[in-house]
C-alpha positions in Angstrom: 5.9 95.2 -108.4 4.5 98.0 -106.0 3.8 99.5 -103.4 1.3 98.9 -100.7 -1.8 98.3 -102.2 -1.1 98.9 -105.9 -2.5 96.6 -108.4 0.4 94.3 -109.9 0.1 92.8 -113.3 1.5 89.1 -113.3 4.6 88.2 -115.5 5.2 85.0 -116.6 6.0 82.1 -114.7 9.3 79.1 -115.4 7.7 77.4 -118.5 8.1 74.1 -116.7 6.9 75.0 -113.5 3.3 73.7 -113.9 1.3 77.8 -113.6 0.2 79.9 -114.7 0.3 83.7 -114.6 -2.3 85.0 -113.0 -3.2 89.0 -114.6 -5.8 91.4 -112.6 -9.2 91.4 -114.4 -12.8 92.0 -113.8 -13.8 92.5 -110.2 -11.9 91.4 -106.6 -12.4 88.6 -105.1 -11.3 91.1 -102.1 -10.8 94.4 -102.3 -9.0 96.0 -99.2 -9.1 99.0 -98.7 -7.9 100.9 -96.1 -8.3 98.2 -92.9 -7.5 99.5 -89.8 -6.9 96.8 -86.8 -5.5 97.6 -83.3 -4.9 95.6 -80.0 -5.1 98.3 -77.3 -2.2 100.5 -78.4 -0.7 97.8 -81.0 -2.0 98.9 -84.5 -1.9 95.2 -86.6 -2.9 96.7 -89.6 -2.8 100.5 -90.5 -5.0 101.6 -93.5 -3.9 98.5 -95.1 -5.2 98.2 -99.0 -4.9 95.1 -101.4 -7.1 93.1 -103.6 -7.1 89.5 -104.8 -7.9 88.5 -107.7 -9.5 85.7 -109.6 -8.1 82.3 -109.9 -4.6 82.9 -108.3 -2.9 82.0 -105.1 -1.5 85.2 -103.2 0.9 83.9 -100.2 1.1 86.3 -96.8 4.4 86.7 -95.4 5.7 89.0 -92.7 7.0 88.4 -89.1 5.5 86.5 -86.2 2.6 88.5 -84.7 2.7 90.8 -88.0 -1.1 90.3 -88.1 -0.8 88.2 -90.8 -3.8 85.9 -88.8 -6.1 88.5 -87.9 -5.8 89.7 -91.7 -7.2 86.6 -92.5 -9.5 86.4 -90.1 -11.0 90.2 -90.9 -10.9 88.5 -94.7 -13.8 86.0 -93.4 -16.1 88.4 -91.7 -14.9 86.7 -88.5 -13.5 90.0 -86.6 -14.7 93.3 -87.3 -11.8 96.6 -88.7 -11.7 99.6 -86.5 -12.0 101.3 -90.1 -12.1 100.9 -93.4 -13.6 97.9 -95.7 -13.8 94.3 -96.9 -15.5 93.6 -100.5 -16.1 90.6 -101.0 -16.8 90.3 -104.3 -18.0 93.4 -105.2 -20.0 93.8 -101.8 -18.6 95.3 -98.1 -19.2 92.7 -96.2 -20.2 95.2 -93.6 -23.2 95.4 -94.7 -24.0 92.0 -95.1 -26.5 90.4 -92.7 -26.2 87.7 -90.8 -27.6 85.5 -94.3 -25.1 87.2 -96.3 -22.3 86.2 -94.3 -23.5 82.3 -94.1 -24.0 83.1 -98.1 -20.1 83.8 -98.3 -19.0 81.5 -95.6 -20.6 79.0 -97.6 -18.1 79.9 -101.0 -15.0 80.1 -98.5 -13.0 77.1 -97.0 -11.1 78.1 -93.6 -7.7 75.4 -93.0 -6.7 77.2 -89.2 -3.7 77.7 -88.0 -4.1 74.8 -84.8 -6.0 73.3 -87.0 -9.5 73.8 -85.0 -10.4 70.1 -84.9 -13.5 69.0 -83.3 -12.1 66.8 -80.4 -15.1 65.8 -79.6 -16.5 64.6 -83.2 -14.8 62.3 -86.0 -13.1 63.2 -88.0 -16.0 61.9 -91.0 -18.2 64.9 -88.6 -15.5 67.2 -88.4 -15.3 66.8 -92.3 -18.8 66.6 -92.9 -19.7 69.6 -90.8 -20.0 72.5 -93.1 -22.0 70.0 -95.8 -24.4 69.6 -92.1 -24.6 73.3 -91.6 -24.9 74.5 -94.9 -26.3 71.8 -97.5 -28.9 69.4 -97.1 -27.3 66.5 -98.1 -28.4 63.1 -96.8 -25.3 60.9 -94.1 -24.7 59.1 -97.1 -23.7 62.1 -99.3 -21.8 63.3 -96.9 -20.0 60.1 -96.3 -19.2 60.0 -99.5 -18.0 63.8 -100.0 -15.7 63.1 -96.7 -14.6 59.5 -97.8 -13.4 61.5 -101.3 -11.7 64.6 -99.7 -10.3 62.3 -96.8 -8.4 60.2 -99.8 -7.3 63.3 -101.6 -5.5 64.5 -99.1 -3.7 61.0 -98.8 -6.1 59.9 -95.2 -7.5 56.3 -95.2 -11.0 55.6 -94.9 -10.6 54.0 -92.0 -9.3 57.2 -90.7 -13.4 58.7 -90.6 -13.9 57.1 -87.6 -10.9 57.9 -85.7 -10.9 60.8 -83.1 -8.6 64.2 -83.9 -6.3 62.7 -80.8 -6.4 59.4 -82.7 -4.1 61.4 -85.8 -0.4 62.9 -85.9 0.0 66.8 -86.5 0.2 66.2 -90.2 -3.2 63.9 -90.6 -5.0 66.2 -88.6 -3.5 69.2 -90.6 -4.6 67.2 -93.8 -7.9 66.6 -92.4 -8.3 70.6 -91.7 -7.7 70.8 -95.1 -10.2 67.9 -96.2 -12.5 69.9 -94.2 -11.6 73.0 -95.7 -12.5 71.4 -99.3 -15.7 69.8 -98.9 -18.4 72.3 -99.5 -16.6 72.7 -103.1 -15.0 76.3 -101.7 -14.1 79.3 -104.7 -11.5 80.5 -102.0 -9.5 79.0 -99.7 -8.0 80.5 -97.0 -5.2 78.7 -95.3 -3.9 79.9 -92.2 -0.1 78.5 -91.4 -1.1 75.2 -93.2 2.7 73.9 -92.6 3.2 75.2 -89.1 4.7 72.9 -86.8 5.2 70.1 -89.4 8.1 68.0 -90.8 9.7 68.9 -93.6 8.3 65.9 -96.4 4.7 67.0 -94.7 5.6 70.8 -95.5 6.0 69.8 -99.1 2.9 67.6 -99.1 1.1 69.9 -97.9 2.3 72.4 -99.7 1.5 70.1 -102.7 -1.8 69.4 -102.4 -2.0 73.7 -102.2 -0.9 73.8 -105.2 -2.7 70.9 -107.2 -5.8 71.9 -105.4 -6.0 75.1 -106.9 -6.2 73.5 -109.7 -8.8 70.8 -109.2 -11.3 72.9 -107.0 -10.4 75.5 -109.4 -10.0 78.2 -106.5 -9.0 81.5 -105.5 -6.6 80.7 -102.3 -4.8 83.5 -100.2 -1.9 81.7 -98.0 -0.7 83.0 -94.3 3.0 81.3 -94.0 6.3 81.6 -92.4 8.0 79.2 -94.5 9.4 80.8 -97.4 9.7 77.7 -99.3 5.9 77.2 -99.3 5.6 80.9 -99.9 7.5 81.3 -103.2 6.4 77.4 -104.2 3.1 77.3 -104.8 2.5 81.3 -105.2 1.2 83.6 -108.2 1.6 87.3 -105.9 3.2 87.4 -102.2 2.3 90.1 -100.4 4.7 91.1 -97.2 2.6 93.1 -94.3 5.4 94.7 -93.1 4.8 98.1 -90.2 1.1 97.8 -90.4 0.8 98.0 -94.4 1.3 95.3 -97.1 4.3 97.3 -98.1 5.3 95.0 -101.4 2.9 93.0 -103.0 4.6 91.1 -106.0 5.0 88.0 -108.0 7.8 85.5 -106.4 10.4 86.5 -108.8 9.7 89.9 -108.6 10.6 89.7 -104.7 13.4 88.0 -105.4 14.9 91.1 -107.2 13.3 93.4 -104.8 16.1 95.2 -103.5 14.1 96.4 -100.5 15.2 95.6 -96.9 12.6 94.6 -96.0 12.1 91.8 -98.6 15.7 90.6 -98.4 15.2 90.8 -94.6 13.4 88.0 -95.2 14.4 86.4 -98.3 18.3 86.1 -97.5 17.7 84.4 -94.6 15.7 81.6 -96.6 17.9 81.8 -99.8 19.3 78.3 -99.5 15.7 76.9 -99.3 14.7 78.9 -102.0 17.3 77.9 -104.5 15.9 74.6 -105.0 12.7 76.3 -106.4 15.6 77.1 -109.1 16.3 74.6 -109.3 13.3 72.7 -109.6 12.3 75.2 -112.4 9.2 76.6 -110.1 11.5 80.4 -110.1 12.5 81.8 -112.7 16.9 82.3 -112.7 17.6 85.9 -111.4 18.2 88.1 -113.5 
């Protein structure tokens, strides 16, 4: 485990968890250097550093309102930083022209916090939106891919013709996930993917995140307040605290941490995390 911005050689996961350690190698998918962002007098990020490595699932945790969602938008180039830089696969995104940003967005799937479905469009048109924007696929090809994605997230083919208002909260989240993966992205950014869901749907979404990580395959960044999701799906976890990534490490390393900020999060969620020990997802603490 390291302090702000450090490189972490991941430790082996529990043998029966079905996941692997991701060792930093090559060029980071995202390399965040001295990133700062403020709204008025409040600094959400202050010279923050972080690397996201190919093939990993990185969870970002922190207090409500600490800037986690803002950070995700900065990664995707949806917001501009006040200072510092975000490098995507070795290139500074501040130097991208419109075509460069478009190319980057073709490689990134984004699951927005509020699901951000277009209410005036059917689920089919929502899921197929990026395919229409970024590919030359025919209507038949788009429908086929949308059908594949919808069934992958446990929705029914007939749901394609529905409007978002006709879906439950859990169904909307899954439809948003289907939209994010439709273009077969190399990177998926999840902004509070389980927020507002019941325990059963939280578990199912977390399972889907982990399954898609291997099926696509892809690199994932998951912003979440749900500790069971953060510890259950990630190779590494970064704690955003006081405008910087105060602690970065594997789930097991954070479980053993004596850092007061880390303990404030973990101790409150210990009952949930104990279930992961029982399931073998987390190695026993030492």
